[in-house]
C-alpha positions as CSV (number, residue, x, y, z in Angstrom):
1,M,17.1,9.4,-35.7
2,K,13.5,10.4,-35.7
3,N,11.3,9.4,-38.7
4,Q,7.9,9.5,-37.1
5,K,7.1,5.9,-38.2
6,M,5.7,3.5,-35.7
7,Y,7.1,0.0,-36.4
8,E,4.8,-3.0,-35.8
9,A,5.3,-6.7,-35.5
10,G,4.3,-7.3,-39.1
11,D,6.9,-5.0,-40.6
12,K,10.0,-6.6,-42.1
13,M,13.1,-6.3,-39.9
14,I,15.2,-5.4,-42.9
15,S,13.0,-2.3,-43.5
16,L,13.5,-1.2,-39.8
17,I,17.3,-1.4,-40.1
18,R,17.4,0.1,-43.6
19,D,15.5,3.1,-42.3
20,N,17.4,3.4,-39.0
21,Y,21.0,2.0,-39.4
22,N,21.8,3.3,-35.8
23,L,19.7,0.4,-34.5
24,L,22.4,-2.1,-35.6
25,Q,24.0,-2.1,-32.2
26,C,20.6,-2.3,-30.5
27,L,20.0,-5.6,-32.4
28,G,23.2,-6.9,-30.9
29,S,22.1,-6.0,-27.4
30,F,18.9,-7.9,-27.8
31,G,20.9,-10.9,-29.0
32,I,19.5,-10.7,-32.5
33,S,21.9,-11.8,-35.2
34,L,21.9,-10.6,-38.8
35,G,21.0,-12.8,-41.7
36,F,17.2,-12.8,-41.1
37,G,16.3,-12.4,-44.8
38,D,12.8,-10.9,-45.3
39,K,11.3,-12.1,-42.1
40,T,9.0,-9.8,-40.1
41,V,10.0,-8.3,-36.8
42,K,7.8,-10.9,-35.0
43,Q,9.3,-13.8,-36.9
44,V,12.9,-12.7,-36.1
45,C,12.1,-12.1,-32.5
46,E,10.4,-15.4,-32.0
47,D,13.2,-17.2,-33.9
48,Q,15.9,-15.6,-31.6
49,G,14.0,-15.8,-28.3
50,V,13.3,-12.1,-27.9
51,D,9.9,-10.7,-26.6
52,T,8.4,-8.9,-29.6
53,Y,6.4,-6.4,-27.6
54,T,9.4,-5.3,-25.5
55,F,11.7,-5.1,-28.6
56,L,9.3,-2.8,-30.4
57,A,8.8,-0.7,-27.3
58,V,12.5,0.0,-27.1
59,V,12.9,0.4,-30.8
60,N,10.0,2.9,-31.3
61,F,11.2,4.8,-28.2
62,M,14.8,5.1,-29.6
63,I,13.6,6.1,-33.0
64,N,10.8,8.6,-32.1
65,G,10.9,9.0,-28.3
66,Y,7.5,7.1,-28.2
67,R,6.6,6.5,-24.6
68,E,3.0,5.4,-24.5
69,M,2.6,1.6,-24.3
70,D,-0.7,-0.4,-24.2
71,D,0.3,-2.1,-21.0
72,V,3.6,-1.7,-19.1
73,S,3.0,-5.1,-17.5
74,R,3.3,-6.7,-20.9
75,L,7.0,-5.7,-21.1
76,S,9.3,-8.6,-20.5
77,V,11.6,-7.6,-17.7
78,A,13.9,-10.5,-18.5
79,T,14.3,-9.3,-22.1
80,L,15.0,-5.7,-20.9
81,L,17.6,-7.0,-18.4
82,Q,19.3,-9.0,-21.2
83,Y,19.3,-5.8,-23.4
84,L,20.8,-3.6,-20.7
85,K,23.5,-6.1,-19.7
86,A,24.5,-6.6,-23.3
87,S,24.6,-2.8,-23.8
88,H,26.9,-2.4,-20.8
89,N,29.2,-5.1,-22.2
90,Y,29.3,-3.4,-25.6
91,F,29.9,0.1,-24.2
92,L,32.5,-0.8,-21.5
93,G,34.2,-3.6,-23.4
94,F,34.3,-2.1,-26.9
95,Q,33.1,1.4,-27.4
96,L,35.1,3.2,-24.6
97,P,38.4,1.4,-25.4
98,F,37.8,1.9,-29.2
99,I,37.4,5.7,-28.9
100,R,40.4,6.0,-26.6
101,K,42.6,4.2,-29.2
102,E,41.3,6.6,-31.8
103,L,42.4,9.5,-29.7
104,V,45.8,8.0,-29.1
105,D,46.3,7.5,-32.8
106,A,45.1,11.0,-33.6
107,L,47.0,12.9,-31.0
108,D,50.7,13.8,-30.5
109,E,51.7,12.1,-27.2
110,N,54.3,14.8,-26.7
111,D,51.8,17.6,-26.8
112,N,50.6,18.9,-23.4
113,L,47.1,19.6,-24.8
114,A,46.9,16.0,-26.1
115,R,47.7,14.6,-22.7
116,L,44.9,16.8,-21.2
117,I,42.4,15.5,-23.7
118,L,43.3,11.9,-22.8
119,K,43.1,12.8,-19.1
120,L,39.6,14.2,-19.6
121,Y,38.5,11.2,-21.6
122,D,39.8,8.8,-18.9
123,E,37.9,10.7,-16.3
124,Y,34.8,10.5,-18.4
125,S,35.3,6.7,-18.9
126,R,35.7,6.1,-15.2
127,A,32.5,8.0,-14.4
128,V,30.5,6.0,-17.0
129,T,32.1,2.7,-15.8
130,Q,31.3,3.5,-12.2
131,H,27.7,4.2,-13.0
132,M,27.2,1.0,-15.0
133,R,29.0,-1.1,-12.4
134,Y,26.7,0.3,-9.8
135,E,23.7,-0.9,-11.9
136,E,25.3,-4.3,-12.4
137,K,26.1,-4.9,-8.7
138,T,22.9,-3.3,-7.2
139,V,20.0,-2.9,-9.6
140,F,20.4,-5.9,-11.8
141,P,20.6,-8.5,-8.9
142,Y,17.5,-6.9,-7.4
143,V,15.6,-7.2,-10.7
144,E,16.7,-10.8,-11.0
145,S,15.3,-11.5,-7.5
146,L,12.0,-9.9,-8.6
147,I,11.9,-12.1,-11.7
148,G,12.6,-15.2,-9.5
149,G,9.7,-14.3,-7.2
150,K,11.9,-13.6,-4.2
151,P,12.7,-9.9,-4.1
152,L,15.6,-8.7,-2.1
153,A,14.6,-7.0,1.1
154,N,15.2,-3.3,1.8
155,Y,15.4,-2.2,-1.8
156,A,13.1,-0.8,-4.4
157,I,13.7,0.6,-7.9
158,D,12.9,4.1,-6.8
159,M,16.0,4.0,-4.6
160,Y,18.0,3.7,-7.9
161,S,19.9,7.0,-8.2
162,K,20.6,8.4,-11.6
163,H,24.2,9.6,-12.4
164,H,24.0,10.2,-16.1
165,G,24.3,14.0,-15.7
166,Q,27.7,13.7,-14.1
167,E,29.3,12.2,-17.2
168,S,27.8,14.6,-19.7
169,S,29.7,17.6,-18.2
170,K,33.0,15.9,-18.6
171,L,32.2,15.0,-22.2
172,R,31.2,18.6,-23.1
173,E,34.5,19.9,-21.8
174,L,36.4,17.2,-23.8
175,K,34.6,18.0,-27.0
176,S,35.1,21.7,-26.6
177,I,38.9,21.2,-26.3
178,I,39.1,18.9,-29.2
179,I,37.2,21.3,-31.5
180,K,39.7,24.0,-30.6
181,Y,42.7,21.7,-31.0
182,F,44.0,21.7,-34.6
183,P,47.0,19.5,-35.3
184,G,49.6,20.7,-37.7
185,D,49.1,18.2,-40.5
186,S,45.9,17.3,-42.4
187,L,46.2,13.6,-41.8
188,R,46.1,14.1,-38.0
189,N,43.3,16.6,-38.3
190,N,41.3,14.1,-40.3
191,Q,41.9,11.4,-37.7
192,L,40.8,13.8,-34.9
193,S,37.7,14.8,-36.9
194,A,36.7,11.2,-37.3
195,T,37.2,10.5,-33.6
196,L,35.2,13.6,-32.7
197,Y,32.3,12.2,-34.9
198,D,32.5,8.9,-33.0
199,I,32.4,10.8,-29.7
200,Y,29.2,12.6,-30.7
201,N,27.7,9.3,-31.7
202,N,28.8,7.8,-28.4
203,E,27.2,10.6,-26.5
204,E,23.9,10.2,-28.4
205,W,24.0,6.4,-27.7
206,L,24.6,6.9,-24.0
207,A,21.8,9.5,-23.7
208,L,19.3,7.0,-25.4
209,H,20.5,4.3,-23.1
210,A,19.7,6.4,-20.1
211,E,16.3,7.3,-21.5
212,V,15.4,3.7,-22.1
213,E,16.3,3.0,-18.5
214,D,14.2,5.9,-17.2
215,N,11.2,5.6,-19.5
216,I,10.9,1.8,-20.1
217,F,13.1,-0.2,-17.7
218,I,12.1,1.5,-14.5
219,P,8.4,1.6,-15.2
220,A,8.5,-2.1,-16.0
221,I,10.2,-2.8,-12.7
222,R,7.7,-0.7,-10.8
223,S,4.9,-2.8,-12.5
224,L,6.7,-6.0,-11.5
225,E,7.2,-4.7,-7.9
226,E,3.4,-4.0,-7.7
227,R,2.6,-7.5,-9.0
228,S,5.1,-9.0,-6.6
229,R,3.4,-7.1,-3.7
230,Q,0.0,-8.3,-4.7
231,S,1.3,-11.8,-5.0
232,D,2.8,-11.6,-1.5
233,V,-0.5,-10.3,-0.1
234,S,-2.4,-13.2,-1.8
235,A,0.1,-15.7,-0.4
236,K,-0.3,-14.3,3.1
237,I,-4.1,-14.5,2.8
238,S,-3.9,-18.1,1.5
239,N,-1.5,-19.0,4.3
240,M,-3.8,-17.4,6.8
241,I,-6.8,-19.3,5.4
242,G,-4.8,-22.5,5.5
243,R,-3.8,-21.9,9.1
244,N,-7.5,-21.2,10.0
245,Q,-8.5,-24.5,8.3
246,E,-5.8,-26.3,10.2
247,G,-7.0,-24.6,13.3
248,A,-10.5,-25.8,12.7
249,D,-9.3,-29.4,12.3
250,A,-7.3,-29.1,15.5
251,L,-10.2,-27.8,17.6
252,G,-12.0,-30.3,19.7
253,E,-15.8,-30.7,19.4
254,R,-16.3,-29.1,22.8
255,E,-14.1,-26.1,21.8
256,K,-16.3,-25.7,18.7
257,D,-19.4,-25.8,20.9
258,V,-17.8,-23.0,23.1
259,I,-17.2,-20.9,20.0
260,V,-20.8,-21.2,18.9
261,A,-22.0,-20.3,22.4
262,L,-19.7,-17.3,22.5
263,V,-20.9,-16.1,19.1
264,Q,-24.5,-16.4,20.3
265,G,-23.6,-14.0,23.1
266,M,-23.5,-16.3,26.1
267,S,-21.5,-15.5,29.2
268,N,-19.0,-18.0,30.7
269,K,-21.6,-19.1,33.3
270,E,-24.3,-19.5,30.6
271,I,-22.0,-21.6,28.5
272,A,-21.1,-23.8,31.5
273,E,-24.8,-24.4,32.2
274,H,-25.6,-25.0,28.5
275,L,-22.8,-27.5,28.1
276,C,-23.0,-29.0,31.6
277,I,-19.4,-28.2,32.4
278,S,-17.7,-26.0,35.0
279,V,-16.9,-22.3,34.5
280,N,-13.2,-23.1,34.9
281,T,-13.5,-25.6,32.1
282,V,-15.1,-22.9,29.9
283,I,-12.2,-20.5,30.6
284,T,-9.7,-23.3,29.8
285,H,-11.5,-24.0,26.5
286,R,-11.5,-20.2,25.6
287,R,-7.7,-20.0,26.4
288,N,-7.0,-23.0,24.1
289,I,-9.2,-21.6,21.3
290,A,-7.3,-18.2,21.4
291,R,-3.9,-20.0,21.4
292,K,-4.8,-22.3,18.5
293,L,-6.6,-19.7,16.3
294,Q,-4.7,-16.6,17.4
295,I,-8.1,-14.8,17.6
296,H,-8.7,-12.8,20.7
297,S,-11.9,-10.8,20.0
298,A,-15.6,-11.7,19.8
299,A,-15.8,-10.2,16.3
300,G,-12.9,-12.3,15.1
301,L,-14.5,-15.5,16.5
302,T,-17.8,-14.6,14.9
303,I,-16.2,-14.2,11.5
304,Y,-14.2,-17.4,12.0
305,A,-17.4,-19.3,13.0
306,I,-19.3,-18.1,9.9
307,V,-16.4,-18.8,7.5
308,N,-15.9,-22.3,8.8
309,N,-19.6,-23.1,8.8
310,L,-19.8,-23.6,12.6
311,I,-22.9,-21.3,12.7
312,D,-25.3,-19.7,10.3
313,I,-25.2,-15.9,10.2
314,S,-28.9,-15.8,11.1
315,A,-28.1,-17.3,14.5
316,V,-25.5,-14.6,15.3
317,K,-26.6,-12.2,18.1
318,L,-25.8,-8.7,16.7
């Protein structure tokens, strides 16, 4: 399905489909309905609530294997998740049962080889279903938690194991047997040939689905994870600053005086003489300061004093 044309937002959607009819199912997975007239890709996507950049990234990849994107962070993870969920529903709910029915109609149920073919197909179906259910129960909820800004703990997209190779070996064996299996009458042979054609299309679709996951979905999730980590760090810094500001408000004036004296390099005795208080009182103030601010070093107190405008940096004894 490679035509080496890169589609853009201003191209007409009808042209994209006319050139690549295999994208019809892709439209359905994005939730795009037919009947869009001569509207452009951008107009159709905006009308039907689909992120244009993400749609084109997937489409151009499926058509030409195009992997380079201007900015992975521009991909809409929500749109990708919708696409993958709908693809699963289509494949598990329609495609797999449809091909099995074709096989049943094309094969003689009393033939041992026919029963073997159905057995192999059922094993293949179970393997694909197991993989997709794993994604739905494990990967998709994690992605939804990322989108919601509260990522699930103890998970990352790189922990996502890929099982696609396990299904392909079963399908290769199935196709090989079907090709060697020739029914006695031409009608049954025609039915089996048509089914085999659908199986090849099914295999191509599943391979593209896996590549979209590996080359678009997973990089988009990695980018979202990184943004989430940065946001978490920013939140922690903001929280820390907030606590410091609260701590500054909670400090008494005498405690602030003690901090200034400490930053200037005075000993406990010197501070006591400077503030006309006892050494024991200085020690008590220092203990309270450490408890309130959770700062236990002279360097930390120096930074705190400068940040909170308790002292000018020129007055600091280095």
